[in-house]
Backbone atoms as SQL, in Angstrom:
CREATE TABLE atoms (id INTEGER PRIMARY KEY, chain TEXT, resi INTEGER, resn TEXT, atom TEXT, x REAL, y REAL, z REAL);
INSERT INTO atoms VALUES
  (1, 'A', 1, 'UNK', 'N', -19.912, 3.930, 13.927),
  (2, 'A', 1, 'UNK', 'CA', -20.159, 2.554, 14.342),
  (3, 'A', 1, 'UNK', 'C', -20.314, 1.820, 13.310),
  (4, 'A', 2, 'UNK', 'N', -20.257, 0.436, 13.702),
  (5, 'A', 2, 'UNK', 'CA', -20.229, -0.313, 12.432),
  (6, 'A', 2, 'UNK', 'C', -21.553, -1.486, 12.794),
  (7, 'A', 3, 'UNK', 'N', -22.421, -1.118, 11.832),
  (8, 'A', 3, 'UNK', 'CA', -23.608, -1.812, 11.602),
  (9, 'A', 3, 'UNK', 'C', -23.383, -3.402, 10.895),
  (10, 'A', 4, 'UNK', 'N', -23.623, -4.318, 11.567),
  (11, 'A', 4, 'UNK', 'CA', -24.016, -5.512, 10.465),
  (12, 'A', 4, 'UNK', 'C', -25.522, -5.634, 9.906),
  (13, 'A', 5, 'UNK', 'N', -25.132, -6.621, 8.599),
  (14, 'A', 5, 'UNK', 'CA', -26.462, -6.854, 8.118),
  (15, 'A', 5, 'UNK', 'C', -27.759, -7.476, 8.803),
  (16, 'A', 6, 'UNK', 'N', -27.428, -7.387, 9.934),
  (17, 'A', 6, 'UNK', 'CA', -28.533, -8.173, 10.814),
  (18, 'A', 6, 'UNK', 'C', -29.003, -6.961, 11.762),
  (19, 'A', 7, 'UNK', 'N', -28.266, -5.634, 11.682),
  (20, 'A', 7, 'UNK', 'CA', -28.844, -4.806, 12.260),
  (21, 'A', 7, 'UNK', 'C', -28.165, -4.433, 13.825),
  (22, 'A', 8, 'UNK', 'N', -27.339, -5.387, 13.930),
  (23, 'A', 8, 'UNK', 'CA', -26.597, -5.416, 15.535),
  (24, 'A', 8, 'UNK', 'C', -25.490, -4.413, 15.252),
  (25, 'A', 9, 'UNK', 'N', -24.825, -3.931, 16.439),
  (26, 'A', 9, 'UNK', 'CA', -23.373, -2.902, 16.358),
  (27, 'A', 9, 'UNK', 'C', -22.629, -3.994, 16.588),
  (28, 'A', 10, 'UNK', 'N', -21.341, -3.469, 16.022),
  (29, 'A', 10, 'UNK', 'CA', -20.076, -4.438, 16.743),
  (30, 'A', 10, 'UNK', 'C', -19.735, -3.845, 17.698),
  (31, 'A', 11, 'UNK', 'N', -18.946, -4.597, 18.861),
  (32, 'A', 11, 'UNK', 'CA', -18.415, -4.192, 19.917),
  (33, 'A', 11, 'UNK', 'C', -17.107, -4.856, 20.280),
  (34, 'A', 12, 'UNK', 'N', -15.864, -4.172, 21.051),
  (35, 'A', 12, 'UNK', 'CA', -15.081, -5.042, 21.128),
  (36, 'A', 12, 'UNK', 'C', -14.317, -5.860, 20.103),
  (37, 'A', 13, 'UNK', 'N', -13.956, -4.919, 19.296),
  (38, 'A', 13, 'UNK', 'CA', -13.380, -5.769, 17.365),
  (39, 'A', 13, 'UNK', 'C', -12.616, -4.804, 16.951),
  (40, 'A', 14, 'UNK', 'N', -11.175, -5.658, 16.104),
  (41, 'A', 14, 'UNK', 'CA', -10.666, -4.562, 15.024),
  (42, 'A', 14, 'UNK', 'C', -11.055, -5.599, 13.797),
  (43, 'A', 15, 'UNK', 'N', -11.516, -4.478, 12.930),
  (44, 'A', 15, 'UNK', 'CA', -11.927, -5.660, 11.772),
  (45, 'A', 15, 'UNK', 'C', -11.763, -4.841, 10.256),
  (46, 'A', 16, 'UNK', 'N', -11.374, -5.231, 9.105),
  (47, 'A', 16, 'UNK', 'CA', -11.582, -4.690, 7.932),
  (48, 'A', 16, 'UNK', 'C', -12.402, -3.961, 7.434),
  (49, 'A', 17, 'UNK', 'N', -12.811, -2.713, 7.157),
  (50, 'A', 17, 'UNK', 'CA', -14.165, -2.172, 6.603),
  (51, 'A', 17, 'UNK', 'C', -13.744, -1.883, 5.076),
  (52, 'A', 18, 'UNK', 'N', -14.610, -2.710, 4.380),
  (53, 'A', 18, 'UNK', 'CA', -14.493, -2.263, 2.890),
  (54, 'A', 18, 'UNK', 'C', -15.381, -1.138, 2.597),
  (55, 'A', 19, 'UNK', 'N', -14.786, -0.652, 1.268),
  (56, 'A', 19, 'UNK', 'CA', -14.936, 0.750, 0.643),
  (57, 'A', 19, 'UNK', 'C', -16.781, 0.580, 0.542),
  (58, 'A', 20, 'UNK', 'N', -17.124, -0.586, -0.059),
  (59, 'A', 20, 'UNK', 'CA', -18.370, -0.554, -0.398),
  (60, 'A', 20, 'UNK', 'C', -19.339, -0.449, 1.033),
  (61, 'A', 21, 'UNK', 'N', -18.783, -0.732, 2.055),
  (62, 'A', 21, 'UNK', 'CA', -19.352, -0.907, 3.509),
  (63, 'A', 21, 'UNK', 'C', -19.407, 0.468, 3.920),
  (64, 'A', 22, 'UNK', 'N', -19.085, 1.711, 3.472),
  (65, 'A', 22, 'UNK', 'CA', -18.901, 3.052, 4.144),
  (66, 'A', 22, 'UNK', 'C', -20.249, 3.669, 3.918),
  (67, 'A', 23, 'UNK', 'N', -20.860, 3.999, 4.856),
  (68, 'A', 23, 'UNK', 'CA', -22.424, 4.691, 4.616),
  (69, 'A', 23, 'UNK', 'C', -22.013, 6.259, 4.323),
  (70, 'A', 24, 'UNK', 'N', -22.766, 7.065, 3.564),
  (71, 'A', 24, 'UNK', 'CA', -22.640, 8.546, 3.016),
  (72, 'A', 24, 'UNK', 'C', -22.238, 9.085, 4.236),
  (73, 'A', 25, 'UNK', 'N', -22.624, 8.786, 5.249),
  (74, 'A', 25, 'UNK', 'CA', -22.530, 9.487, 6.666),
  (75, 'A', 25, 'UNK', 'C', -21.367, 9.365, 7.311),
  (76, 'A', 26, 'UNK', 'N', -20.257, 8.697, 6.652),
  (77, 'A', 26, 'UNK', 'CA', -18.889, 8.207, 7.160),
  (78, 'A', 26, 'UNK', 'C', -17.952, 8.581, 6.416),
  (79, 'A', 27, 'UNK', 'N', -18.599, 9.073, 5.187),
  (80, 'A', 27, 'UNK', 'CA', -17.597, 9.280, 3.782),
  (81, 'A', 27, 'UNK', 'C', -16.110, 10.271, 4.109),
  (82, 'A', 28, 'UNK', 'N', -16.013, 10.382, 4.889),
  (83, 'A', 28, 'UNK', 'CA', -14.593, 10.752, 5.421),
  (84, 'A', 28, 'UNK', 'C', -13.789, 9.772, 6.140),
  (85, 'A', 29, 'UNK', 'N', -14.013, 8.489, 6.044),
  (86, 'A', 29, 'UNK', 'CA', -13.296, 7.442, 6.026),
  (87, 'A', 29, 'UNK', 'C', -13.106, 6.518, 5.049),
  (88, 'A', 30, 'UNK', 'N', -12.240, 5.818, 5.048),
  (89, 'A', 30, 'UNK', 'CA', -12.177, 5.179, 3.546),
  (90, 'A', 30, 'UNK', 'C', -11.837, 3.611, 3.837),
  (91, 'A', 31, 'UNK', 'N', -11.651, 2.640, 3.375),
  (92, 'A', 31, 'UNK', 'CA', -11.673, 1.614, 3.556),
  (93, 'A', 31, 'UNK', 'C', -10.199, 0.937, 4.223),
  (94, 'A', 32, 'UNK', 'N', -10.705, 0.581, 5.131),
  (95, 'A', 32, 'UNK', 'CA', -9.309, 0.075, 6.224),
  (96, 'A', 32, 'UNK', 'C', -9.502, -0.857, 7.504),
  (97, 'A', 33, 'UNK', 'N', -8.641, -0.965, 8.301),
  (98, 'A', 33, 'UNK', 'CA', -8.919, -1.724, 9.200),
  (99, 'A', 33, 'UNK', 'C', -8.983, -0.980, 10.633),
  (100, 'A', 34, 'UNK', 'N', -10.488, -0.967, 11.198),
  (101, 'A', 34, 'UNK', 'CA', -10.910, -0.240, 12.327),
  (102, 'A', 34, 'UNK', 'C', -11.006, -1.080, 13.627),
  (103, 'A', 35, 'UNK', 'N', -11.076, -0.486, 14.760),
  (104, 'A', 35, 'UNK', 'CA', -11.094, -0.478, 15.931),
  (105, 'A', 35, 'UNK', 'C', -12.484, 0.012, 16.455),
  (106, 'A', 36, 'UNK', 'N', -13.376, -0.955, 17.090),
  (107, 'A', 36, 'UNK', 'CA', -14.627, -0.716, 17.737),
  (108, 'A', 36, 'UNK', 'C', -14.246, -0.968, 19.237),
  (109, 'A', 37, 'UNK', 'N', -14.749, 0.336, 19.842),
  (110, 'A', 37, 'UNK', 'CA', -15.002, -0.337, 21.408),
  (111, 'A', 37, 'UNK', 'C', -15.904, -1.137, 22.225),
  (112, 'A', 38, 'UNK', 'N', -15.776, -0.709, 23.365),
  (113, 'A', 38, 'UNK', 'CA', -17.382, -1.603, 23.903),
  (114, 'A', 38, 'UNK', 'C', -18.397, -1.231, 24.063),
  (115, 'A', 39, 'UNK', 'N', -18.669, -0.007, 23.598),
  (116, 'A', 39, 'UNK', 'CA', -19.698, 1.179, 23.200),
  (117, 'A', 39, 'UNK', 'C', -20.231, 0.995, 22.061),
  (118, 'A', 40, 'UNK', 'N', -19.393, 0.258, 20.953),
  (119, 'A', 40, 'UNK', 'CA', -19.366, 0.232, 19.663),
  (120, 'A', 40, 'UNK', 'C', -19.321, 1.825, 18.940),
  (121, 'A', 41, 'UNK', 'N', -18.542, 2.280, 19.496),
  (122, 'A', 41, 'UNK', 'CA', -18.218, 3.627, 18.993),
  (123, 'A', 41, 'UNK', 'C', -16.522, 3.437, 18.364),
  (124, 'A', 42, 'UNK', 'N', -16.478, 3.952, 17.337),
  (125, 'A', 42, 'UNK', 'CA', -14.886, 3.597, 16.536),
  (126, 'A', 42, 'UNK', 'C', -13.916, 4.483, 17.348),
  (127, 'A', 43, 'UNK', 'N', -12.648, 3.734, 17.961),
  (128, 'A', 43, 'UNK', 'CA', -11.590, 4.026, 18.523),
  (129, 'A', 43, 'UNK', 'C', -10.752, 4.585, 17.671),
  (130, 'A', 44, 'UNK', 'N', -10.620, 5.837, 17.560),
  (131, 'A', 44, 'UNK', 'CA', -9.561, 7.039, 16.541),
  (132, 'A', 44, 'UNK', 'C', -8.315, 6.795, 17.042),
  (133, 'A', 45, 'UNK', 'N', -7.627, 5.882, 16.441),
  (134, 'A', 45, 'UNK', 'CA', -5.813, 5.663, 16.993),
  (135, 'A', 45, 'UNK', 'C', -5.130, 6.623, 15.830),
  (136, 'A', 46, 'UNK', 'N', -4.072, 7.354, 16.510),
  (137, 'A', 46, 'UNK', 'CA', -2.923, 7.962, 15.921),
  (138, 'A', 46, 'UNK', 'C', -1.472, 7.312, 16.248),
  (139, 'A', 47, 'UNK', 'N', -0.614, 7.191, 15.310),
  (140, 'A', 47, 'UNK', 'CA', 0.639, 7.023, 15.555),
  (141, 'A', 47, 'UNK', 'C', 0.646, 5.266, 16.251),
  (142, 'A', 48, 'UNK', 'N', 1.859, 4.902, 16.986),
  (143, 'A', 48, 'UNK', 'CA', 2.127, 3.180, 17.086),
  (144, 'A', 48, 'UNK', 'C', 0.836, 3.409, 18.520),
  (145, 'A', 49, 'UNK', 'N', 0.258, 1.871, 18.284),
  (146, 'A', 49, 'UNK', 'CA', -0.636, 1.766, 19.237),
  (147, 'A', 49, 'UNK', 'C', -0.769, 0.101, 19.423),
  (148, 'A', 50, 'UNK', 'N', -0.324, -0.233, 20.306),
  (149, 'A', 50, 'UNK', 'CA', -0.175, -1.916, 20.539),
  (150, 'A', 50, 'UNK', 'C', 0.600, -2.713, 19.216),
  (151, 'A', 51, 'UNK', 'N', 1.544, -2.094, 18.989),
  (152, 'A', 51, 'UNK', 'CA', 2.330, -2.662, 18.115),
  (153, 'A', 51, 'UNK', 'C', 2.254, -2.404, 16.494),
  (154, 'A', 52, 'UNK', 'N', 1.123, -1.565, 16.171),
  (155, 'A', 52, 'UNK', 'CA', 0.625, -0.955, 15.013),
  (156, 'A', 52, 'UNK', 'C', 0.636, 0.140, 14.854),
  (157, 'A', 53, 'UNK', 'N', 0.809, 0.543, 13.497),
  (158, 'A', 53, 'UNK', 'CA', 0.583, 2.200, 13.224),
  (159, 'A', 53, 'UNK', 'C', -0.633, 2.468, 12.259),
  (160, 'A', 54, 'UNK', 'N', -1.192, 3.955, 13.227),
  (161, 'A', 54, 'UNK', 'CA', -2.401, 4.106, 12.534),
  (162, 'A', 54, 'UNK', 'C', -2.421, 5.640, 12.355),
  (163, 'A', 55, 'UNK', 'N', -3.310, 6.090, 10.933),
  (164, 'A', 55, 'UNK', 'CA', -3.286, 7.476, 10.688),
  (165, 'A', 55, 'UNK', 'C', -4.704, 7.676, 10.633),
  (166, 'A', 56, 'UNK', 'N', -5.580, 8.418, 11.719),
  (167, 'A', 56, 'UNK', 'CA', -6.735, 8.554, 11.619),
  (168, 'A', 56, 'UNK', 'C', -7.710, 7.420, 11.851),
  (169, 'A', 57, 'UNK', 'N', -7.129, 6.437, 12.630),
  (170, 'A', 57, 'UNK', 'CA', -8.006, 5.507, 12.815),
  (171, 'A', 57, 'UNK', 'C', -7.857, 4.229, 11.939),
  (172, 'A', 58, 'UNK', 'N', -6.935, 4.534, 10.874),
  (173, 'A', 58, 'UNK', 'CA', -6.865, 3.125, 10.079),
  (174, 'A', 58, 'UNK', 'C', -5.493, 2.845, 10.316),
  (175, 'A', 59, 'UNK', 'N', -5.193, 1.277, 10.726),
  (176, 'A', 59, 'UNK', 'CA', -4.184, 0.603, 10.579),
  (177, 'A', 59, 'UNK', 'C', -3.228, 0.997, 9.050),
  (178, 'A', 60, 'UNK', 'N', -2.277, 1.132, 9.171),
  (179, 'A', 60, 'UNK', 'CA', -1.295, 1.799, 8.138),
  (180, 'A', 60, 'UNK', 'C', -0.215, 1.097, 7.924),
  (181, 'A', 61, 'UNK', 'N', 0.154, 0.595, 6.562),
  (182, 'A', 61, 'UNK', 'CA', 1.586, 0.394, 6.571),
  (183, 'A', 61, 'UNK', 'C', 2.234, 1.718, 5.799),
  (184, 'A', 62, 'UNK', 'N', 3.482, 1.860, 6.366),
  (185, 'A', 62, 'UNK', 'CA', 4.129, 3.189, 5.973),
  (186, 'A', 62, 'UNK', 'C', 5.451, 2.909, 5.649),
  (187, 'A', 63, 'UNK', 'N', 6.334, 1.873, 5.881),
  (188, 'A', 63, 'UNK', 'CA', 7.717, 1.795, 5.653),
  (189, 'A', 63, 'UNK', 'C', 8.253, 2.508, 6.827),
  (190, 'A', 64, 'UNK', 'N', 9.337, 3.336, 6.654),
  (191, 'A', 64, 'UNK', 'CA', 10.303, 4.311, 7.561),
  (192, 'A', 64, 'UNK', 'C', 9.500, 5.292, 7.833),
  (193, 'A', 65, 'UNK', 'N', 9.248, 5.270, 9.199),
  (194, 'A', 65, 'UNK', 'CA', 8.306, 6.847, 9.494),
  (195, 'A', 65, 'UNK', 'C', 8.947, 7.109, 10.878),
  (196, 'A', 66, 'UNK', 'N', 8.979, 8.479, 10.983),
  (197, 'A', 66, 'UNK', 'CA', 9.326, 9.026, 11.981),
  (198, 'A', 66, 'UNK', 'C', 8.160, 9.504, 12.859),
  (199, 'A', 67, 'UNK', 'N', 8.078, 9.495, 14.306),
  (200, 'A', 67, 'UNK', 'CA', 7.258, 9.396, 15.100),
  (201, 'A', 67, 'UNK', 'C', 7.892, 10.505, 16.169),
  (202, 'A', 68, 'UNK', 'N', 7.753, 11.596, 16.397),
  (203, 'A', 68, 'UNK', 'CA', 8.135, 12.291, 17.575),
  (204, 'A', 68, 'UNK', 'C', 9.695, 12.072, 17.254),
  (205, 'A', 69, 'UNK', 'N', 10.659, 11.901, 17.975),
  (206, 'A', 69, 'UNK', 'CA', 12.239, 11.743, 18.069),
  (207, 'A', 69, 'UNK', 'C', 12.536, 10.533, 17.193),
  (208, 'A', 70, 'UNK', 'N', 11.847, 9.634, 17.151),
  (209, 'A', 70, 'UNK', 'CA', 12.404, 7.670, 17.096),
  (210, 'A', 70, 'UNK', 'C', 11.814, 7.682, 15.598),
  (211, 'A', 71, 'UNK', 'N', 12.545, 6.713, 15.047),
  (212, 'A', 71, 'UNK', 'CA', 11.764, 6.363, 13.634),
  (213, 'A', 71, 'UNK', 'C', 11.690, 4.685, 14.177),
  (214, 'A', 72, 'UNK', 'N', 10.744, 4.204, 12.973),
  (215, 'A', 72, 'UNK', 'CA', 10.383, 2.747, 13.259),
  (216, 'A', 72, 'UNK', 'C', 9.882, 2.552, 11.767),
  (217, 'A', 73, 'UNK', 'N', 9.940, 0.952, 11.650),
  (218, 'A', 73, 'UNK', 'CA', 9.760, 0.360, 9.916),
  (219, 'A', 73, 'UNK', 'C', 8.470, -0.144, 10.440),
  (220, 'A', 74, 'UNK', 'N', 7.279, 0.530, 9.413),
  (221, 'A', 74, 'UNK', 'CA', 6.040, -0.440, 9.361),
  (222, 'A', 74, 'UNK', 'C', 5.658, -1.173, 8.426),
  (223, 'A', 75, 'UNK', 'N', 5.390, -2.457, 8.864),
  (224, 'A', 75, 'UNK', 'CA', 5.263, -3.367, 7.606),
  (225, 'A', 75, 'UNK', 'C', 3.707, -3.248, 6.806),
  (226, 'A', 76, 'UNK', 'N', 3.852, -3.791, 5.790),
  (227, 'A', 76, 'UNK', 'CA', 2.303, -3.818, 5.000),
  (228, 'A', 76, 'UNK', 'C', 0.989, -3.969, 5.908),
  (229, 'A', 77, 'UNK', 'N', 1.392, -5.133, 6.728),
  (230, 'A', 77, 'UNK', 'CA', 0.018, -5.177, 7.683),
  (231, 'A', 77, 'UNK', 'C', -0.182, -4.047, 8.638),
  (232, 'A', 78, 'UNK', 'N', 0.492, -3.363, 8.586),
  (233, 'A', 78, 'UNK', 'CA', 0.545, -2.009, 9.710),
  (234, 'A', 78, 'UNK', 'C', 1.512, -2.503, 10.957),
  (235, 'A', 79, 'UNK', 'N', 1.936, -3.544, 11.025),
  (236, 'A', 79, 'UNK', 'CA', 2.739, -3.826, 12.310),
  (237, 'A', 79, 'UNK', 'C', 3.972, -3.471, 12.362),
  (238, 'A', 80, 'UNK', 'N', 4.793, -3.028, 13.580),
  (239, 'A', 80, 'UNK', 'CA', 6.016, -1.954, 13.666),
  (240, 'A', 80, 'UNK', 'C', 7.164, -3.676, 14.091),
  (241, 'A', 81, 'UNK', 'N', 8.342, -3.280, 13.172),
  (242, 'A', 81, 'UNK', 'CA', 8.880, -4.359, 13.473),
  (243, 'A', 81, 'UNK', 'C', 9.900, -4.557, 14.604),
  (244, 'A', 82, 'UNK', 'N', 10.249, -5.013, 15.520),
  (245, 'A', 82, 'UNK', 'CA', 11.110, -5.553, 16.374),
  (246, 'A', 82, 'UNK', 'C', 12.351, -6.569, 16.621),
  (247, 'A', 83, 'UNK', 'N', 13.547, -6.202, 17.089),
  (248, 'A', 83, 'UNK', 'CA', 14.288, -6.935, 16.913),
  (249, 'A', 83, 'UNK', 'C', 15.047, -7.538, 15.708),
  (250, 'A', 84, 'UNK', 'N', 15.416, -6.464, 15.231),
  (251, 'A', 84, 'UNK', 'CA', 15.361, -6.961, 13.750),
  (252, 'A', 84, 'UNK', 'C', 16.489, -6.113, 13.092),
  (253, 'A', 85, 'UNK', 'N', 17.317, -6.287, 12.113),
  (254, 'A', 85, 'UNK', 'CA', 18.249, -5.669, 10.911),
  (255, 'A', 85, 'UNK', 'C', 17.741, -6.054, 9.567),
  (256, 'A', 86, 'UNK', 'N', 17.214, -4.593, 8.932),
  (257, 'A', 86, 'UNK', 'CA', 16.817, -4.909, 7.787),
  (258, 'A', 86, 'UNK', 'C', 16.898, -3.678, 7.247),
  (259, 'A', 87, 'UNK', 'N', 17.387, -3.815, 5.621),
  (260, 'A', 87, 'UNK', 'CA', 17.403, -3.257, 4.352),
  (261, 'A', 87, 'UNK', 'C', 16.179, -2.596, 4.348),
  (262, 'A', 88, 'UNK', 'N', 16.076, -0.922, 4.211),
  (263, 'A', 88, 'UNK', 'CA', 15.441, -0.343, 3.893),
  (264, 'A', 88, 'UNK', 'C', 15.471, 0.851, 2.687),
  (265, 'A', 89, 'UNK', 'N', 14.706, 0.140, 1.806),
  (266, 'A', 89, 'UNK', 'CA', 14.747, 0.555, 0.016),
  (267, 'A', 89, 'UNK', 'C', 14.331, 2.287, 0.153),
  (268, 'A', 90, 'UNK', 'N', 15.135, 2.977, -0.510),
  (269, 'A', 90, 'UNK', 'CA', 14.698, 4.360, -0.653),
  (270, 'A', 90, 'UNK', 'C', 13.070, 4.591, -0.754),
  (271, 'A', 91, 'UNK', 'N', 12.069, 3.876, -1.613),
  (272, 'A', 91, 'UNK', 'CA', 10.531, 3.916, -1.850),
  (273, 'A', 91, 'UNK', 'C', 9.870, 3.537, -0.626),
  (274, 'A', 92, 'UNK', 'N', 10.538, 3.223, 0.398),
  (275, 'A', 92, 'UNK', 'CA', 9.873, 2.480, 1.440),
  (276, 'A', 92, 'UNK', 'C', 9.968, 3.607, 2.627),
  (277, 'A', 93, 'UNK', 'N', 10.241, 5.047, 2.674),
  (278, 'A', 93, 'UNK', 'CA', 10.914, 5.938, 3.465),
  (279, 'A', 93, 'UNK', 'C', 9.800, 6.771, 3.409),
  (280, 'A', 94, 'UNK', 'N', 9.126, 6.973, 4.148),
  (281, 'A', 94, 'UNK', 'CA', 8.115, 7.847, 4.148),
  (282, 'A', 94, 'UNK', 'C', 8.388, 9.285, 4.066),
  (283, 'A', 95, 'UNK', 'N', 7.206, 10.155, 3.907),
  (284, 'A', 95, 'UNK', 'CA', 8.079, 11.837, 4.038),
  (285, 'A', 95, 'UNK', 'C', 8.481, 12.198, 5.434),
  (286, 'A', 96, 'UNK', 'N', 7.328, 12.115, 6.711),
  (287, 'A', 96, 'UNK', 'CA', 7.953, 11.776, 7.818),
  (288, 'A', 96, 'UNK', 'C', 9.615, 11.557, 8.385),
  (289, 'A', 97, 'UNK', 'N', 10.255, 10.489, 7.398),
  (290, 'A', 97, 'UNK', 'CA', 11.364, 10.252, 7.539),
  (291, 'A', 97, 'UNK', 'C', 11.959, 10.579, 6.320),
  (292, 'A', 98, 'UNK', 'N', 11.955, 11.978, 5.804),
  (293, 'A', 98, 'UNK', 'CA', 12.734, 11.868, 4.175),
  (294, 'A', 98, 'UNK', 'C', 14.220, 12.224, 4.689),
  (295, 'A', 99, 'UNK', 'N', 14.214, 12.452, 5.849),
  (296, 'A', 99, 'UNK', 'CA', 15.780, 13.036, 6.030),
  (297, 'A', 99, 'UNK', 'C', 16.997, 11.440, 6.258),
  (298, 'A', 100, 'UNK', 'N', 16.459, 10.499, 6.068),
  (299, 'A', 100, 'UNK', 'CA', 16.921, 9.238, 6.158),
  (300, 'A', 100, 'UNK', 'C', 17.303, 8.720, 4.417),
  (301, 'A', 101, 'UNK', 'N', 18.185, 8.206, 4.374),
  (302, 'A', 101, 'UNK', 'CA', 18.286, 7.103, 3.344),
  (303, 'A', 101, 'UNK', 'C', 18.385, 5.736, 3.017),
  (304, 'A', 102, 'UNK', 'N', 18.286, 5.169, 1.756),
  (305, 'A', 102, 'UNK', 'CA', 18.424, 3.910, 1.998),
  (306, 'A', 102, 'UNK', 'C', 19.658, 3.245, 2.603),
  (307, 'A', 103, 'UNK', 'N', 19.259, 2.357, 3.137),
  (308, 'A', 103, 'UNK', 'CA', 20.123, 1.392, 4.015),
  (309, 'A', 103, 'UNK', 'C', 19.735, 0.421, 4.840),
  (310, 'A', 104, 'UNK', 'N', 20.768, -0.027, 5.450),
  (311, 'A', 104, 'UNK', 'CA', 20.349, -0.987, 6.892),
  (312, 'A', 104, 'UNK', 'C', 20.666, -0.548, 8.176),
  (313, 'A', 105, 'UNK', 'N', 19.348, -0.751, 8.619),
  (314, 'A', 105, 'UNK', 'CA', 18.889, -0.314, 9.764),
  (315, 'A', 105, 'UNK', 'C', 18.480, -1.168, 11.172),
  (316, 'A', 106, 'UNK', 'N', 18.912, -0.952, 12.469),
  (317, 'A', 106, 'UNK', 'CA', 18.583, -2.002, 13.516),
  (318, 'A', 106, 'UNK', 'C', 17.412, -1.181, 14.235),
  (319, 'A', 107, 'UNK', 'N', 16.710, -2.278, 14.705),
  (320, 'A', 107, 'UNK', 'CA', 14.924, -1.752, 15.328),
  (321, 'A', 107, 'UNK', 'C', 14.783, -2.770, 16.483),
  (322, 'A', 108, 'UNK', 'N', 14.761, -1.996, 17.493),
  (323, 'A', 108, 'UNK', 'CA', 15.323, -2.623, 19.201),
  (324, 'A', 108, 'UNK', 'C', 13.931, -3.240, 19.179),
  (325, 'A', 109, 'UNK', 'N', 14.135, -3.699, 20.568),
  (326, 'A', 109, 'UNK', 'CA', 12.822, -4.558, 21.280),
  (327, 'A', 109, 'UNK', 'C', 11.800, -3.587, 21.273),
  (328, 'A', 110, 'UNK', 'N', 11.469, -2.339, 21.426),
  (329, 'A', 110, 'UNK', 'CA', 10.697, -1.377, 21.417),
  (330, 'A', 110, 'UNK', 'C', 10.225, -0.953, 20.128),
  (331, 'A', 111, 'UNK', 'N', 10.843, -1.526, 19.441),
  (332, 'A', 111, 'UNK', 'CA', 10.658, -1.113, 17.900),
  (333, 'A', 111, 'UNK', 'C', 11.332, -0.146, 17.117),
  (334, 'A', 112, 'UNK', 'N', 12.214, 0.800, 17.727),
  (335, 'A', 112, 'UNK', 'CA', 12.627, 2.012, 17.642),
  (336, 'A', 112, 'UNK', 'C', 13.917, 1.776, 16.824),
  (337, 'A', 113, 'UNK', 'N', 14.161, 2.630, 16.118),
  (338, 'A', 113, 'UNK', 'CA', 15.450, 2.333, 15.477),
  (339, 'A', 113, 'UNK', 'C', 16.648, 2.411, 16.452),
  (340, 'A', 114, 'UNK', 'N', 17.540, 1.875, 16.249),
  (341, 'A', 114, 'UNK', 'CA', 18.905, 1.849, 17.332),
  (342, 'A', 114, 'UNK', 'C', 19.494, 2.905, 16.585),
  (343, 'A', 115, 'UNK', 'N', 20.085, 4.084, 17.035),
  (344, 'A', 115, 'UNK', 'CA', 20.614, 4.879, 16.516),
  (345, 'A', 115, 'UNK', 'C', 22.356, 5.221, 17.473),
  (346, 'A', 116, 'UNK', 'N', 23.476, 5.087, 17.040),
  (347, 'A', 116, 'UNK', 'CA', 24.648, 4.800, 17.742),
  (348, 'A', 116, 'UNK', 'C', 25.233, 6.378, 17.692);
């Protein structure tokens, strides 16, 4: 849960939570963008959800990633690119996609890398 300074619990919101707002009871979490559901509970998302990439509930930037059998490019705000051809530098290739090399890749309307 995220409790505001007035004591109320947030509902149906995605928001950035700063490190100094994380209580000792939630010390397994780090600063990041989290989603809270209609009941106020944190929604733990993993993978690509609604056009963003999440790791353990945190919207994450990752560069080139592999999810299952597909590759995606995730920008610094955690969003997945769509309908674009772009150069991917070696330092933007995540461990999950380590078999790929720096180069120019095309990503389709679903965000997946187009592989011929």
